C-alpha positions as CSV (number, residue, x, y, z in Angstrom):
1,M,-127.7,-153.2,-36.8
2,A,-130.3,-153.7,-39.5
3,R,-132.5,-151.0,-38.1
4,K,-129.6,-148.6,-37.6
5,F,-128.5,-148.9,-41.2
6,L,-132.0,-148.5,-42.4
7,Y,-132.2,-145.2,-40.6
8,I,-128.9,-144.1,-42.2
9,I,-130.1,-144.9,-45.7
10,A,-133.6,-143.5,-45.1
11,G,-132.1,-140.2,-44.0
12,L,-129.7,-140.1,-47.0
13,I,-132.7,-140.8,-49.2
14,V,-134.7,-137.9,-47.9
15,L,-131.9,-135.4,-48.3
16,A,-130.7,-136.8,-51.6
17,L,-134.2,-136.6,-53.1
18,A,-134.5,-133.0,-52.0
19,V,-131.2,-132.1,-53.5
20,L,-131.9,-134.1,-56.6
21,F,-135.2,-132.3,-57.2
22,A,-133.6,-128.9,-56.6
23,L,-130.8,-129.5,-59.0
24,R,-133.0,-130.9,-61.7
25,V,-135.2,-127.8,-61.7
26,W,-132.3,-125.4,-61.3
27,A,-132.2,-124.7,-65.1
28,D,-135.8,-123.5,-65.0
29,D,-135.1,-121.2,-62.0
30,L,-137.6,-123.2,-59.9
31,A,-135.2,-124.2,-57.1
32,E,-135.8,-120.9,-55.4
33,L,-139.5,-121.5,-55.4
34,A,-139.0,-125.0,-54.0
35,F,-136.5,-124.4,-51.2
36,V,-135.4,-120.9,-50.7
37,P,-137.3,-119.1,-47.9
38,T,-139.4,-116.1,-48.9
39,A,-139.8,-115.0,-45.3
40,R,-137.8,-112.1,-43.9
41,F,-134.6,-113.2,-42.2
42,E,-135.0,-113.2,-38.4
43,E,-131.8,-112.5,-36.5
44,Q,-131.0,-115.4,-34.2
45,G,-130.7,-114.3,-30.6
46,A,-127.4,-115.4,-29.0
47,L,-127.5,-118.6,-27.0
48,A,-127.0,-118.3,-23.3
49,S,-123.3,-118.2,-22.5
50,N,-123.5,-121.6,-20.8
51,A,-125.8,-123.1,-23.4
52,Y,-123.5,-125.9,-24.3
53,Q,-123.0,-127.1,-20.8
54,D,-126.5,-128.6,-21.3
55,K,-126.2,-132.2,-22.5
56,G,-129.3,-131.6,-24.5
57,M,-127.3,-129.3,-26.8
58,W,-125.3,-132.3,-28.1
59,F,-126.0,-135.3,-30.2
60,A,-122.8,-136.9,-28.9
61,R,-120.4,-136.2,-26.1
62,P,-118.5,-138.5,-23.7
63,D,-120.9,-138.2,-20.8
64,L,-124.1,-138.8,-22.7
65,R,-123.6,-142.6,-22.6
66,L,-126.3,-143.2,-25.2
67,R,-127.5,-146.8,-25.7
68,N,-127.5,-146.4,-29.5
69,D,-124.8,-143.7,-29.9
70,P,-124.9,-142.8,-33.6
71,V,-121.2,-141.8,-33.7
72,R,-120.1,-145.2,-32.3
73,W,-121.8,-147.4,-34.8
74,Q,-119.5,-150.0,-36.4
75,P,-120.6,-151.9,-39.5
76,V,-119.7,-155.5,-40.3
77,E,-116.9,-156.0,-42.8
78,Q,-117.4,-158.3,-45.8
79,A,-115.1,-159.3,-48.7
80,A,-116.2,-158.0,-52.1
81,E,-116.5,-161.5,-53.6
82,D,-119.2,-162.3,-51.0
83,S,-121.2,-159.1,-51.6
84,G,-122.8,-159.9,-54.9
85,S,-120.8,-157.3,-56.7
86,D,-119.9,-158.0,-60.3
87,P,-117.1,-158.4,-61.0
88,A,-115.2,-159.0,-57.8
89,P,-111.8,-157.5,-57.7
90,A,-109.0,-160.0,-58.3
91,A,-107.2,-159.1,-55.0
92,L,-108.6,-157.5,-51.9
93,P,-106.5,-155.2,-49.9
94,A,-104.8,-156.5,-46.8
95,R,-105.7,-154.8,-43.6
96,D,-103.3,-152.0,-42.9
97,A,-100.8,-153.2,-40.2
98,E,-101.3,-149.9,-38.4
99,A,-105.0,-150.6,-38.1
100,S,-104.4,-153.1,-35.4
101,A,-101.8,-151.0,-33.5
102,P,-102.8,-149.3,-30.2
103,I,-104.7,-146.1,-30.9
104,P,-103.7,-143.1,-28.8
105,A,-106.3,-141.0,-27.1
106,F,-107.7,-138.2,-29.2
107,A,-110.9,-136.0,-29.2
108,V,-113.1,-135.4,-32.2
109,F,-115.3,-132.3,-32.8
110,F,-117.8,-133.2,-35.6
111,V,-120.3,-130.9,-37.3
112,H,-123.2,-132.5,-39.1
113,P,-124.4,-131.5,-42.6
114,T,-127.7,-129.8,-43.5
115,S,-130.7,-131.6,-42.2
116,F,-133.3,-128.8,-42.2
117,L,-135.2,-128.6,-45.5
118,N,-138.0,-126.3,-44.5
119,R,-138.4,-123.0,-46.5
120,A,-140.5,-121.4,-43.8
121,R,-137.3,-120.2,-42.0
122,W,-133.7,-119.4,-42.8
123,N,-132.4,-121.2,-39.7
124,A,-133.6,-124.4,-38.1
125,P,-135.1,-124.1,-34.6
126,L,-133.6,-126.4,-32.1
127,D,-137.0,-127.9,-31.3
128,D,-137.6,-129.0,-34.9
129,A,-137.9,-132.8,-34.4
130,E,-137.7,-133.7,-38.1
131,S,-134.4,-132.0,-38.7
132,Q,-132.9,-133.1,-35.4
133,N,-133.8,-136.8,-36.1
134,R,-132.4,-136.5,-39.6
135,A,-129.1,-135.1,-38.2
136,R,-128.8,-138.1,-35.9
137,I,-129.2,-140.4,-38.9
138,F,-126.5,-138.5,-40.8
139,L,-124.1,-138.8,-37.8
140,R,-124.5,-142.6,-38.0
141,G,-123.2,-142.8,-41.5
142,L,-120.7,-139.8,-41.6
143,A,-119.2,-139.5,-38.1
144,S,-118.9,-143.2,-37.3
145,P,-115.5,-143.6,-39.1
146,F,-114.1,-141.5,-36.3
147,N,-115.4,-144.0,-33.7
148,Q,-111.9,-145.0,-32.5
149,A,-111.6,-141.6,-30.7
150,S,-111.6,-141.5,-27.0
151,E,-114.1,-138.6,-27.2
152,I,-116.5,-137.6,-29.9
153,W,-118.4,-134.3,-29.6
154,A,-121.2,-133.5,-32.1
155,P,-123.2,-130.3,-31.3
156,R,-126.7,-129.4,-32.1
157,Y,-126.9,-126.0,-33.8
158,R,-129.3,-123.6,-35.6
159,Q,-128.2,-124.7,-39.0
160,A,-128.9,-122.7,-42.2
161,T,-131.8,-124.2,-44.2
162,F,-131.0,-126.1,-47.4
163,G,-132.3,-123.3,-49.5
164,A,-129.7,-120.9,-48.2
165,F,-127.2,-122.8,-50.3
166,L,-129.3,-122.3,-53.5
167,T,-129.2,-118.5,-53.6
168,D,-126.8,-115.6,-53.3
169,A,-129.4,-113.5,-51.4
170,P,-128.0,-111.6,-48.4
171,E,-130.4,-113.5,-46.2
172,A,-128.5,-116.7,-47.1
173,A,-125.2,-115.4,-45.9
174,Q,-126.9,-114.1,-42.7
175,A,-128.3,-117.5,-42.0
176,I,-125.0,-119.3,-42.5
177,D,-123.3,-116.7,-40.3
178,A,-125.9,-117.3,-37.6
179,A,-125.3,-121.1,-37.8
180,Y,-121.6,-120.6,-37.5
181,R,-121.9,-118.5,-34.3
182,D,-123.5,-121.6,-32.6
183,I,-120.7,-123.8,-33.8
184,D,-118.1,-121.4,-32.6
185,Q,-119.7,-121.4,-29.1
186,A,-120.0,-125.1,-29.0
187,F,-116.3,-125.4,-30.0
188,A,-115.3,-123.1,-27.2
189,Y,-117.0,-125.3,-24.7
190,F,-115.5,-128.4,-26.3
191,L,-112.0,-126.9,-25.8
192,E,-112.8,-126.3,-22.1
193,R,-113.7,-129.9,-21.5
194,V,-111.0,-131.7,-23.4
195,E,-107.9,-132.6,-21.4
196,P,-105.0,-130.2,-22.2
197,G,-102.5,-132.0,-24.4
198,T,-105.1,-134.3,-26.0
199,P,-104.8,-134.2,-29.8
200,I,-107.9,-132.8,-31.5
201,V,-109.5,-133.8,-34.8
202,I,-112.0,-131.4,-36.3
203,A,-114.4,-132.8,-38.9
204,G,-117.6,-132.1,-40.8
205,H,-119.4,-132.7,-44.0
206,S,-121.1,-130.3,-46.4
207,Q,-122.5,-127.3,-44.4
208,G,-120.7,-128.8,-41.4
209,A,-117.4,-128.7,-43.4
210,Q,-118.0,-125.1,-44.3
211,H,-118.3,-124.2,-40.6
212,V,-115.2,-126.3,-39.8
213,I,-113.2,-124.4,-42.5
214,R,-114.2,-121.1,-40.9
215,L,-113.3,-122.3,-37.4
216,V,-109.8,-123.1,-38.6
217,R,-109.4,-119.7,-40.2
218,E,-110.9,-117.6,-37.5
219,R,-110.2,-119.4,-34.3
220,I,-107.3,-121.7,-34.9
221,A,-104.9,-120.3,-37.5
222,G,-101.8,-118.7,-36.0
223,T,-102.8,-119.4,-32.4
224,P,-101.3,-121.9,-29.9
225,L,-104.4,-124.0,-30.4
226,Q,-103.1,-124.9,-33.9
227,E,-100.4,-127.0,-32.4
228,R,-103.1,-129.3,-30.8
229,V,-104.9,-130.0,-34.0
230,A,-103.9,-133.5,-35.3
231,A,-106.1,-133.2,-38.5
232,V,-109.0,-131.4,-40.1
233,Y,-111.5,-133.2,-42.3
234,A,-113.6,-130.7,-44.1
235,V,-115.2,-133.2,-46.5
236,G,-117.6,-132.2,-49.3
237,W,-116.8,-128.5,-49.3
238,P,-114.3,-127.0,-51.9
239,I,-111.2,-125.4,-50.6
240,S,-109.2,-123.3,-53.1
241,V,-105.5,-124.2,-53.0
242,Q,-104.7,-120.6,-54.1
243,H,-107.4,-118.5,-52.4
244,D,-108.3,-120.3,-49.2
245,L,-105.5,-122.6,-48.0
246,P,-102.9,-119.9,-47.4
247,E,-105.3,-118.1,-45.1
248,M,-106.0,-121.2,-43.0
249,G,-102.6,-121.4,-41.4
250,M,-102.3,-125.2,-41.9
251,P,-101.0,-127.2,-44.8
252,A,-102.8,-129.7,-46.9
253,C,-102.5,-133.3,-45.9
254,A,-99.8,-134.5,-48.4
255,T,-98.6,-137.8,-46.9
256,P,-100.4,-140.6,-45.0
257,G,-98.6,-140.0,-41.7
258,Q,-98.7,-136.3,-41.7
259,G,-100.4,-134.6,-38.8
260,G,-101.6,-131.0,-38.3
261,C,-103.0,-130.8,-41.8
262,I,-106.3,-130.3,-43.8
263,A,-108.1,-132.9,-45.9
264,T,-111.1,-132.6,-48.2
265,W,-112.5,-134.3,-51.3
266,S,-115.7,-134.1,-53.4
267,S,-116.7,-137.4,-55.1
268,F,-118.0,-137.9,-58.6
269,A,-118.5,-141.1,-60.6
270,E,-117.6,-141.1,-64.3
271,P,-118.6,-139.6,-66.7
272,A,-118.7,-136.7,-64.3
273,D,-120.7,-133.5,-65.0
274,P,-119.8,-131.1,-62.2
275,G,-120.7,-128.0,-64.2
276,R,-123.2,-126.5,-61.7
277,V,-120.9,-127.2,-58.8
278,L,-117.9,-125.7,-60.5
279,D,-119.9,-122.7,-61.7
280,T,-120.9,-121.8,-58.2
281,Y,-117.3,-122.3,-57.0
282,R,-115.9,-120.0,-59.8
283,K,-118.3,-117.2,-58.7
284,S,-117.5,-117.4,-55.0
285,R,-114.8,-115.5,-53.2
286,G,-111.9,-117.1,-51.3
287,F,-110.6,-116.2,-47.9
288,D,-108.3,-113.7,-49.6
289,G,-111.2,-111.8,-51.0
290,Q,-110.5,-112.8,-54.6
291,L,-112.8,-114.8,-56.9
292,R,-111.9,-118.5,-56.8
293,G,-112.3,-118.8,-60.5
294,D,-110.7,-121.8,-62.0
295,S,-108.2,-122.2,-59.2
296,P,-107.5,-125.9,-58.3
297,I,-109.6,-127.4,-55.5
298,L,-107.8,-129.2,-52.7
299,C,-108.2,-133.0,-53.1
300,L,-106.9,-135.6,-50.7
301,N,-107.1,-139.1,-52.1
302,P,-108.7,-141.0,-49.2
303,L,-107.4,-144.4,-50.5
304,T,-103.8,-143.3,-50.3
305,G,-103.8,-140.5,-47.7
306,T,-101.9,-138.4,-50.2
307,L,-102.5,-135.1,-51.9
308,G,-103.8,-135.9,-55.4
309,G,-102.9,-139.1,-57.3
310,E,-104.9,-142.2,-57.9
311,A,-105.4,-145.6,-56.5
312,P,-107.2,-148.8,-57.7
313,A,-110.2,-150.3,-56.1
314,A,-108.0,-152.9,-54.5
315,A,-106.7,-150.1,-52.1
316,N,-110.2,-149.5,-50.8
317,L,-110.4,-151.2,-47.4
318,G,-114.2,-150.8,-47.1
319,T,-117.1,-149.0,-48.7
320,L,-120.3,-148.8,-46.7
321,V,-122.9,-150.5,-49.0
322,P,-126.6,-151.2,-48.3
323,N,-128.4,-154.4,-49.4
324,D,-131.2,-154.3,-51.9
325,T,-133.9,-154.0,-49.3
326,L,-132.1,-151.3,-47.3
327,T,-132.4,-153.4,-44.2
328,D,-128.7,-153.9,-43.5
329,G,-125.3,-152.9,-44.7
330,V,-121.7,-154.0,-44.8
331,L,-118.2,-152.7,-45.5
332,V,-117.2,-154.1,-48.9
333,A,-113.5,-154.0,-49.6
334,G,-112.0,-153.4,-53.0
335,A,-115.2,-151.9,-54.5
336,V,-114.4,-148.3,-55.4
337,P,-111.2,-146.7,-56.9
338,A,-110.3,-143.0,-56.6
339,R,-108.2,-140.4,-58.4
340,C,-108.0,-136.6,-58.1
341,D,-108.3,-134.9,-61.4
342,E,-106.7,-131.7,-62.5
343,R,-109.6,-129.6,-61.2
344,G,-109.4,-131.2,-57.7
345,L,-112.4,-133.4,-58.0
346,L,-112.3,-137.0,-56.7
347,L,-113.3,-139.3,-59.5
348,I,-114.4,-142.8,-58.5
349,G,-114.7,-144.6,-61.9
350,N,-117.9,-146.3,-62.9
351,P,-120.9,-145.4,-60.8
352,P,-120.9,-147.9,-57.8
353,E,-124.3,-149.4,-56.7
354,L,-125.0,-147.6,-53.5
355,G,-128.6,-146.9,-54.2
356,A,-130.7,-144.8,-56.5
357,Y,-130.1,-141.5,-54.8
358,V,-127.0,-140.2,-56.5
359,L,-127.2,-136.5,-57.5
360,P,-127.3,-135.3,-61.1
361,G,-123.9,-135.3,-62.9
362,N,-122.9,-138.5,-61.1
363,N,-122.3,-136.5,-58.0
364,Y,-121.8,-138.8,-55.0
365,H,-121.8,-135.9,-52.5
366,V,-124.0,-137.7,-49.9
367,Y,-121.6,-140.7,-50.0
368,D,-118.3,-138.8,-49.8
369,I,-117.4,-140.5,-46.5
370,P,-119.2,-143.9,-46.8
371,L,-117.4,-144.5,-50.1
372,F,-114.2,-144.7,-48.1
373,W,-115.5,-145.6,-44.7
374,R,-112.7,-147.9,-43.6
375,N,-109.9,-146.0,-45.2
376,V,-111.0,-142.8,-43.3
377,Q,-111.1,-144.8,-40.1
378,V,-107.5,-145.9,-40.7
379,D,-106.4,-142.5,-41.9
380,V,-107.6,-140.7,-38.8
381,A,-105.6,-143.0,-36.5
382,R,-102.5,-142.7,-38.7
383,R,-102.6,-138.9,-38.6
384,V,-103.0,-138.8,-34.8
385,R,-99.9,-141.0,-34.5
386,G,-98.1,-138.7,-36.9
387,W,-99.0,-135.7,-34.8
388,L,-97.8,-137.4,-31.7
389,A,-94.5,-138.4,-33.3
390,R,-94.0,-134.9,-34.5
């Protein structure tokens, strides 16, 4: 366990440092020099039609039977008063009664975030060992809350490089489109293999969430497949309530037991300075073709499972926290509160001690899911039950 957690934190450190550097130099227009490719965009050839039949095209799928499956990792739980946190909350949350109830079978399709930082190419080659190993690390920390699923599928794909998200050059959009085509193909194979009638949960973080949102809009909305989707978790990517959500065919997750809905949040400690993030959001266009502007961002509170609102730290069933030496980690209950503000950002109070790799502006983007690890695990099962009851 110690080694696994060290890998998780090491991977987060690498990406966080890269993002931290880019954002700090953004004001001097140096981010483009640091991360955005200068090479001409090379159109990605289509994968073979049967590419995703190959087990090697997946980080996780039911028949891989990996000895150290990254998506099946389960951290140890620890009460906050034993964690060294100061001060400890007066009362820790009782485990949700539903958490111990039988969990119905469901399948998860999870898309990992950006792990390719190289500026030599706009899209990651599948044989790039560094980015592929980093993706496995991210899956341990971000996909593991979905580990109660009967099936978890996590595809490899020719992701857009990190620099593609720092520029509005046409090559960036081409790179993101190319990455999406791989995800679309992987999802089609996933659907072929999952038993008909099995509820489906679709999830992703950051770039992965962007691809998930597009899947919902282009492949799922308004089709019979929509009735099979128990929940969508597009975490760490803003969804405009006004300009995106109506085009996605599914409602926002508004209540804890609701199935067939969309959830997302973007985490900031206080005082939060999301200026650069919101500036990019304002200038982008929604699915309806209009500028998103100052339209509210969809915000699920992961502590309550409701749309908007706030909850104290006592409602947090477990934050994934490393030790000082980064050699191990535990789930600490009652450590982090959460409230959705009027803009749709998720504010988590004073900066929690999760390490020195928080992004500028108190942006906890790389910890969006670990902050609420245990609550997400409970929320997924609850929404699948809600879908079945419906």
